C-alpha positions in Angstrom: 116.6 120.3 103.9 118.8 123.3 103.7 122.3 122.9 102.4 124.2 123.6 105.7 122.0 119.9 107.0 122.9 118.3 103.9 126.1 119.4 104.2 127.0 118.3 107.7 125.0 114.9 107.0 127.5 114.5 104.9 130.8 114.9 107.3 129.2 111.8 109.4 127.6 109.5 106.5 130.0 107.6 103.6 128.2 108.6 101.0 128.8 110.0 97.4 128.9 113.2 96.2 126.2 112.9 94.3 124.1 112.2 96.9 123.9 115.5 98.1 121.5 116.5 94.9 119.6 113.5 95.4 119.4 114.6 98.7 118.3 118.1 97.6 116.2 116.8 94.7 114.0 114.2 97.3 114.0 114.7 100.6 116.0 112.2 101.8 118.9 112.4 104.4 122.1 111.1 102.9 122.3 107.9 104.9 118.3 107.0 103.4 120.0 107.1 100.0 122.8 105.0 100.9 120.5 102.5 102.3 118.4 102.4 99.0 121.1 102.5 96.6 121.8 99.1 98.2 118.3 98.2 97.5 118.7 99.0 93.8 122.4 97.7 93.6 120.5 94.7 94.8 117.1 94.7 92.5 119.1 95.7 89.2 122.3 93.0 90.0 124.8 95.4 90.6 123.5 97.0 87.2 123.5 100.7 86.8 119.8 100.4 85.6 116.8 98.6 86.5 113.9 96.9 84.0 110.5 95.7 85.0 111.6 92.2 85.4 113.9 93.0 88.0 111.2 93.9 90.2 110.2 90.0 89.9 112.2 89.2 93.1 109.8 91.4 95.4 108.2 88.3 97.7 106.2 91.5 98.8 105.0 92.8 95.4 104.3 88.9 94.1 100.8 88.8 95.6 99.8 92.3 95.4 96.8 92.6 93.3 97.9 95.8 91.8 101.1 94.8 91.2 101.7 95.2 88.0 100.6 99.1 88.3 103.1 99.7 91.3 106.2 98.4 88.7 104.7 100.0 85.8 105.2 103.6 88.1 108.6 103.5 88.5 109.1 103.3 84.6 106.1 106.4 83.9 107.7 109.8 82.7 104.9 111.5 84.8 106.2 110.4 88.1 110.2 112.3 87.5 109.1 115.4 88.0 110.5 116.2 84.5 106.8 117.1 82.9 107.2 113.8 80.6 105.0 111.8 78.6 104.8 108.0 78.1 106.9 105.4 79.8 111.0 104.2 79.4 112.5 100.4 79.6 114.8 100.9 82.1 115.4 103.5 85.0 118.9 104.9 86.5 118.7 105.6 90.2 118.1 108.7 90.4 114.7 108.2 88.8 114.3 105.2 91.7 114.5 107.4 94.1 112.7 110.1 92.7 109.6 107.8 92.5 110.2 106.0 95.6 110.1 109.9 97.4 106.5 109.7 96.7 105.7 107.4 99.3 107.9 109.2 101.8 105.9 111.3 105.0 105.6 114.9 105.1 108.8 116.7 107.2 107.4 117.9 111.0 108.7 121.1 110.2 106.9 121.6 106.9 104.4 124.9 106.2 100.9 124.0 105.3 101.3 125.1 101.8 104.8 122.4 101.6 102.2 120.0 103.5 99.1 120.6 100.8 102.0 120.4 98.0 102.9 117.1 98.9 99.6 116.0 99.5 98.8 117.0 95.7 101.6 115.1 94.6 101.2 112.1 96.2 97.5 111.8 95.0 98.9 113.1 91.1 101.3 109.8 91.8 98.0 107.4 92.9 96.8 109.0 90.6 98.9 108.1 87.2 98.7 104.9 88.5 95.3 103.9 88.0 95.3 106.8 84.8 97.5 103.5 83.3 96.4 105.1 79.0 97.9 108.7 80.3 95.0 110.9 78.7 94.2 112.3 82.3 90.9 110.2 83.2 91.2 107.3 85.1 88.1 105.7 83.5 85.7 102.9 84.2 87.2 100.4 82.4 90.5 101.3 84.1 88.4 101.4 87.6 87.0 98.5 87.1 90.1 96.2 86.2 91.5 97.9 89.6 88.5 96.8 91.9 88.1 93.5 89.6 91.8 91.9 90.7 91.9 93.7 94.1 88.2 91.6 94.6 88.5 88.4 92.4 92.3 87.5 93.1 91.1 87.2 97.0 89.5 84.8 96.0 85.6 85.8 97.7 84.0 86.9 94.8 84.2 86.0 90.6 84.8 88.1 88.1 81.1 89.1 87.1 80.7 89.8 90.6 83.4 92.3 90.5 82.8 93.6 87.4 79.4 94.4 89.3 80.8 96.1 92.4 82.9 98.1 90.0 80.5 99.2 88.1 78.2 100.5 91.0 81.4 101.8 92.7 81.9 104.3 89.6 78.4 105.6 89.3 78.7 106.4 92.8 81.8 108.6 92.2 80.2 109.8 89.0 77.5 111.0 91.2 80.0 112.4 93.7 82.1 114.3 90.8 79.2 115.4 89.0 76.7 115.7 91.0 73.1 114.8 89.7 73.7 112.9 86.1 70.2 111.9 83.5 70.5 108.8 82.4 71.1 109.0 79.3 74.6 111.4 80.1 78.0 109.8 79.6 80.5 110.0 82.6 84.0 109.7 80.4 85.9 109.2 83.8 87.5 111.2 86.8 89.5 113.9 86.4 92.3 114.9 88.7 90.3 117.5 90.0 87.5 115.0 90.7 90.3 112.9 92.2 91.5 115.9 94.8 87.6 115.6 95.9 86.7 112.1 96.1 89.8 111.7 98.6 89.7 115.4 100.2 90.1 113.2 103.8 91.6 110.7 102.5 94.9 110.4 104.1 97.9 109.3 102.2 100.1 110.0 103.9 99.3 107.2 106.4 98.4 105.0 103.4 100.7 104.7 101.3 103.6 103.0 101.2 106.0 100.5 99.7 108.2 97.8 101.0 111.2 95.6 99.7 112.5 93.1 101.4 110.7 94.0 104.9 112.3 97.9 104.5 108.9 99.9 104.8 109.6 103.3 103.2 106.9 104.8 105.5 109.5 103.5 108.5 112.6 104.2 106.6 111.9 107.9 105.6 111.5 108.9 108.9 
């Protein structure tokens, strides 16, 4: 998005001046930022910052098996485009918007290089969501937790069955990532480069979305 495009949109949309900078940083249009700001104020009860418990009222998250990972992603410094580490207790609108921008579909007029950069950023965000201890790898325990949550909360499988499936899936991931492994070798976990390889054919643009009160980010961002 060019500055002239942003300024042209500004003339037709009643927005705050700081929205121009946010549009340049996130790729959202001024109209989209205005809608997301309204959602932010609803979540925060008109406060200037959001805390984790403010997400409890989102109906679409209540039954999501990885609800905690999704919420935590909004408070993870790694997702603020600032090369940060650790987590924060509260976020302002800019941080909220930057995290939401990871769910935007790529623009149609992007170059292949830009499109690949966006894809990599989305996959990094997804990787961070599952690398819960921020050590650069998705361990068996972290992977198992995600799979167990997805399977056992469906009610179809018990915890032990879900655990066995998670273990088998992780061994398959290890064989794909590392090639042949000896019986006594220890697989430390999935690195980001392995993660990229595993998801090389995964259509992240179509799969990565989040909803707020029936607001689909992949819809509002088009």
